[in-house]
C-alpha positions as CSV (number, residue, x, y, z in Angstrom):
1,M,0.3,0.0,0.2
2,E,1.3,3.3,-1.2
3,L,0.7,7.0,0.5
4,L,-0.3,7.9,-3.0
5,Q,-2.8,5.6,-3.4
6,L,-4.5,6.5,0.2
7,R,-4.2,10.4,-1.1
8,Y,-6.0,9.5,-4.3
9,F,-8.9,7.1,-2.3
10,V,-9.8,10.6,-0.3
11,T,-10.1,12.4,-3.4
12,V,-12.4,10.1,-5.4
13,A,-14.4,9.2,-2.1
14,K,-15.0,13.1,-1.9
15,M,-15.8,13.8,-5.3
16,G,-17.5,10.5,-6.4
17,S,-15.7,10.2,-9.5
18,I,-13.1,8.8,-11.2
19,T,-12.8,11.4,-13.8
20,K,-13.1,14.2,-11.7
21,A,-10.5,13.1,-9.2
22,A,-8.2,12.3,-11.9
23,N,-8.6,15.9,-13.5
24,F,-7.8,17.3,-9.8
25,H,-4.6,15.3,-9.6
26,G,-3.8,15.9,-13.3
27,I,-3.5,12.2,-14.2
28,P,-5.1,10.0,-16.8
29,Q,-8.3,8.4,-15.6
30,P,-7.6,5.1,-16.6
31,A,-4.3,5.6,-14.2
32,M,-6.7,6.5,-11.3
33,S,-9.1,3.5,-12.2
34,Q,-5.9,1.2,-11.5
35,T,-4.8,2.9,-8.3
36,I,-8.2,2.6,-6.8
37,A,-8.1,-1.3,-8.1
38,R,-4.7,-1.8,-6.6
39,L,-6.0,-0.4,-3.3
40,E,-8.5,-2.4,-2.7
41,A,-6.3,-5.5,-4.0
42,D,-4.1,-4.4,-1.4
43,L,-6.4,-4.5,1.2
44,G,-7.3,-8.2,0.5
45,N,-9.5,-7.8,-2.3
46,V,-11.9,-5.6,-0.1
47,R,-14.2,-3.4,-2.0
48,L,-14.4,0.3,-0.9
49,F,-17.1,1.5,-3.9
50,D,-20.3,0.7,-5.0
51,R,-20.5,1.6,-8.9
52,K,-23.9,2.8,-10.1
53,S,-24.0,4.7,-13.7
54,N,-21.3,7.4,-14.2
55,R,-20.7,7.6,-10.2
56,I,-19.2,5.5,-7.7
57,Y,-20.3,5.7,-3.9
58,L,-18.4,4.7,-0.9
59,N,-19.7,1.6,0.8
60,D,-19.7,0.3,4.4
61,N,-16.2,-0.8,3.9
62,G,-15.3,2.7,2.0
63,K,-16.7,4.9,4.9
64,K,-15.0,3.0,7.7
65,F,-11.5,3.0,5.6
66,L,-12.2,6.7,5.0
67,K,-12.3,8.0,8.5
68,R,-9.2,6.1,9.6
69,V,-7.3,7.6,6.2
70,E,-8.4,10.9,7.0
71,F,-7.0,11.0,10.4
72,A,-4.1,9.2,9.0
73,L,-3.2,11.7,6.5
74,Q,-4.1,14.8,8.2
75,S,-1.5,13.5,11.3
76,L,1.1,13.1,8.6
77,D,0.2,16.5,7.0
78,D,0.2,18.4,10.4
79,G,3.6,16.7,11.2
80,I,5.3,17.9,7.8
81,Q,3.7,21.5,8.0
82,E,5.5,21.4,11.8
83,L,8.5,20.3,10.9
84,N,8.7,23.0,7.8
85,S,7.7,25.7,9.9
86,A,10.5,25.0,13.1
87,S,11.8,28.3,12.2
88,N,8.7,30.2,12.8
89,E,8.9,32.1,9.5
90,I,5.9,33.3,8.3
91,T,5.3,31.8,4.6
92,G,3.0,29.1,3.1
93,R,-0.7,29.2,2.1
94,I,-3.6,29.9,4.0
95,N,-7.0,28.2,3.0
96,L,-9.8,30.4,4.3
97,L,-13.9,29.9,3.5
98,V,-15.0,33.3,3.8
99,L,-19.2,33.0,4.5
100,E,-19.9,36.2,6.1
101,N,-18.2,39.4,6.4
102,H,-16.8,39.3,2.7
103,R,-15.4,42.6,2.4
104,F,-14.2,42.9,5.7
105,I,-11.9,39.5,5.3
106,F,-11.2,40.7,1.8
107,N,-9.5,44.0,3.1
108,C,-7.6,42.0,5.8
109,V,-6.3,39.7,3.3
110,S,-5.1,42.5,0.9
111,H,-3.3,44.3,4.2
112,F,-2.0,40.8,5.5
113,S,-0.4,39.9,2.3
114,K,1.4,43.6,2.2
115,E,3.0,42.7,5.3
116,Y,3.6,39.1,4.7
117,P,4.4,38.5,0.9
118,N,5.5,35.2,1.2
119,V,2.1,33.9,2.4
120,N,-0.7,33.4,-0.3
121,F,-4.3,32.6,0.0
122,F,-6.9,29.9,-1.4
123,I,-10.0,31.3,-0.7
124,S,-13.4,29.9,-0.8
125,H,-16.9,31.8,-0.6
126,N,-19.3,28.6,-1.2
127,Y,-20.0,25.7,1.2
128,Y,-19.6,23.2,-2.0
129,S,-16.7,24.5,-4.1
130,E,-13.6,22.4,-3.9
131,Q,-14.8,19.6,-1.4
132,N,-11.3,18.1,-1.4
133,I,-9.7,21.1,0.4
134,I,-9.5,21.6,3.9
135,Y,-9.8,24.9,5.3
136,D,-7.4,26.3,8.4
137,L,-9.8,29.1,9.0
138,C,-13.6,30.1,8.5
139,I,-15.8,32.9,9.0
140,S,-19.4,32.0,9.4
141,S,-22.7,33.0,11.2
142,M,-22.5,29.9,12.5
143,Q,-20.3,28.7,15.4
144,T,-18.8,25.1,14.3
145,Y,-18.3,24.2,10.4
146,H,-17.8,20.2,9.8
147,Q,-14.7,19.4,11.7
148,M,-13.8,22.9,12.8
149,K,-15.3,23.1,16.2
150,T,-13.5,26.0,18.2
151,S,-14.9,29.5,17.3
152,I,-14.5,32.9,18.9
153,P,-17.1,35.8,18.0
154,L,-15.4,38.2,15.1
155,I,-18.1,40.7,14.6
156,K,-21.3,41.9,16.4
157,E,-23.5,44.4,14.2
158,H,-27.0,45.6,14.0
159,I,-29.3,44.6,11.5
160,I,-31.0,47.6,10.2
161,L,-33.8,48.4,7.7
162,V,-32.9,49.8,4.2
163,V,-35.5,51.5,1.9
164,H,-36.2,53.7,-1.2
165,E,-36.0,57.6,-0.2
166,D,-39.6,57.7,-1.7
167,H,-40.6,55.0,0.9
168,P,-43.6,56.0,3.1
169,L,-40.9,54.9,6.4
170,A,-37.8,56.7,4.6
171,R,-38.2,59.6,7.0
172,R,-38.7,57.4,10.2
173,T,-36.0,57.6,12.8
174,S,-36.7,53.9,14.0
175,V,-38.8,51.0,12.9
176,R,-40.5,48.4,14.9
177,L,-40.2,44.9,12.4
178,S,-43.9,44.2,13.5
179,E,-44.6,47.1,11.4
180,L,-43.1,45.6,8.2
181,K,-45.8,42.7,7.6
182,N,-47.2,44.2,4.6
183,E,-44.2,45.0,2.9
184,K,-42.2,43.5,-0.4
185,F,-39.0,42.1,1.0
186,I,-35.9,41.6,-1.0
187,T,-33.3,39.3,0.6
188,M,-30.4,37.0,0.0
189,S,-30.3,33.1,-0.8
190,A,-31.2,30.6,1.3
191,Q,-27.4,29.7,2.0
192,S,-27.1,33.3,3.4
193,S,-27.8,34.1,7.0
194,L,-29.4,37.1,6.3
195,Y,-32.2,35.1,4.1
196,H,-32.6,33.3,7.8
197,I,-32.5,36.2,9.8
198,T,-35.1,37.9,7.6
199,I,-37.6,34.8,7.6
200,D,-36.9,34.5,11.1
201,Q,-37.2,37.6,12.9
202,C,-40.2,38.2,11.1
203,R,-41.9,35.0,12.1
204,S,-40.8,36.1,15.7
205,C,-43.0,39.1,15.4
206,G,-46.0,37.4,14.1
207,F,-46.1,37.5,10.3
208,E,-44.9,35.5,7.3
209,P,-42.3,38.1,5.2
210,H,-43.5,38.7,2.0
211,V,-40.1,38.0,-0.1
212,Q,-40.3,39.6,-3.4
213,S,-36.9,38.7,-4.6
214,I,-34.0,36.5,-3.4
215,C,-30.6,37.4,-4.8
216,D,-27.5,35.3,-4.6
217,D,-25.3,38.8,-4.7
218,P,-25.9,41.5,-2.0
219,Y,-24.8,43.7,-5.0
220,F,-28.7,43.0,-6.3
221,V,-30.0,43.3,-2.9
222,R,-29.1,46.7,-2.8
223,K,-29.7,47.4,-6.7
224,Y,-33.5,46.1,-6.0
225,V,-33.7,48.5,-2.9
226,S,-32.4,51.2,-5.0
227,E,-35.2,50.7,-7.7
228,N,-37.8,50.8,-5.1
229,M,-38.7,47.1,-5.6
230,G,-38.9,46.5,-1.7
231,I,-37.5,46.9,1.5
232,A,-34.2,45.1,2.9
233,L,-33.0,43.9,6.4
234,A,-29.0,44.4,5.8
235,P,-26.0,44.2,8.3
236,E,-25.2,47.8,9.2
237,V,-20.8,47.1,9.8
238,S,-20.6,44.8,7.0
239,W,-22.5,46.6,3.9
240,A,-21.5,50.1,5.3
241,G,-20.7,52.4,2.7
242,R,-22.1,50.5,0.2
243,F,-25.8,51.4,0.0
244,R,-26.7,53.9,-3.0
245,K,-27.6,57.4,-2.8
246,N,-31.1,57.0,-3.1
247,T,-31.6,54.6,-0.4
248,V,-32.4,55.4,3.5
249,I,-31.0,53.2,6.5
250,I,-33.2,53.1,9.7
251,P,-32.6,51.7,12.8
252,I,-34.7,48.7,13.9
253,D,-36.2,48.9,17.8
254,N,-38.6,47.2,20.1
255,P,-36.5,45.2,19.9
256,P,-33.0,45.7,18.1
257,I,-31.8,42.6,15.9
258,F,-28.2,41.6,16.0
259,T,-26.4,39.1,14.0
260,T,-22.6,37.8,14.8
261,S,-20.2,36.3,12.6
262,Y,-17.5,34.0,14.2
263,L,-13.5,33.2,13.2
264,I,-13.5,29.0,13.3
265,W,-11.1,26.7,13.2
266,N,-10.0,22.9,14.1
267,Q,-8.2,22.9,17.3
268,N,-7.1,19.3,16.8
269,R,-4.9,20.6,13.6
270,Y,-1.6,22.3,13.6
271,L,-1.7,25.6,12.6
272,T,1.1,26.9,10.7
273,P,2.7,30.0,12.0
274,A,1.2,31.9,9.2
275,V,-2.6,30.8,9.7
276,Q,-1.6,31.8,13.6
277,A,-0.4,35.3,12.5
278,F,-3.5,35.5,9.8
279,R,-5.8,34.6,12.9
280,R,-4.4,37.4,15.5
281,F,-4.5,39.7,12.6
282,L,-8.1,39.3,11.7
283,T,-9.2,39.5,15.6
284,D,-6.8,42.6,15.8
285,E,-8.5,44.4,13.0
286,S,-12.1,43.5,14.0
287,R,-11.4,45.4,17.1
288,K,-10.8,48.4,15.0
289,L,-14.0,48.4,13.6
290,S,-17.0,50.5,14.6
291,G,-19.9,49.6,16.1
292,N,-18.5,46.9,17.8
293,L,-17.3,43.7,18.7
294,C,-17.4,41.3,21.0
295,L,-13.9,40.3,21.3
296,S,-12.2,39.7,24.5
297,D,-8.6,38.8,25.4
């Protein structure tokens, strides 16, 4: 049994496709098939996959084996990283999953990269992209993400109401959420925390929101509000300075609404000096935001 066989096995298991796994590793599809077949033979002719149509699926043997292999490979990779970073030099790659506060994280990456030019980033903004990537850090409205179960609050901010300047509520200094039961809402897709905040908070006030439009890009939420197509709930800090001039921001009270994003990592994984430095950088920068933020030492 070879180390490369195990790495290929994990990729095939994650992607559910010999062809996709071969493309990921840059080898021909027949070579990937032969590698998996040799691995099954080395294990005593134990089948790890069931094949159906153009996809393959882990069977019970494969699922059990995958857990052991992932743990072993992670331990090996952590050991290699630890040796490579023994000098504590800030270099290498940081795998980052950003599900909230995209602009804040973008600015942090930009400034950090200038300070540490030998660090590079792989950044994903999607739960489902690059399933073979093991992330070092995640920024999410949830406090856990898969095996990443250690978190600290990063940014706590008000949720505010955004309306067109001609909207009847535009001259109000504050508004109660219960007053919005007859309004048309513009919000993000169901994968976004903003969608669930909008739905859940309205339901807690006793009404089901009339969702006029759902967008997968915050730009279009703001755009549709500026066209007077509806109103939107929005994060005050994360979207600050990005609202159009013909829109009005109104505080929500009785009760106010807050949202918190978290910085998450796996405490059982070795974090390179680069990852540790960027984690400190994020927490330091979050403290500087006005509005403010719930980090403690």
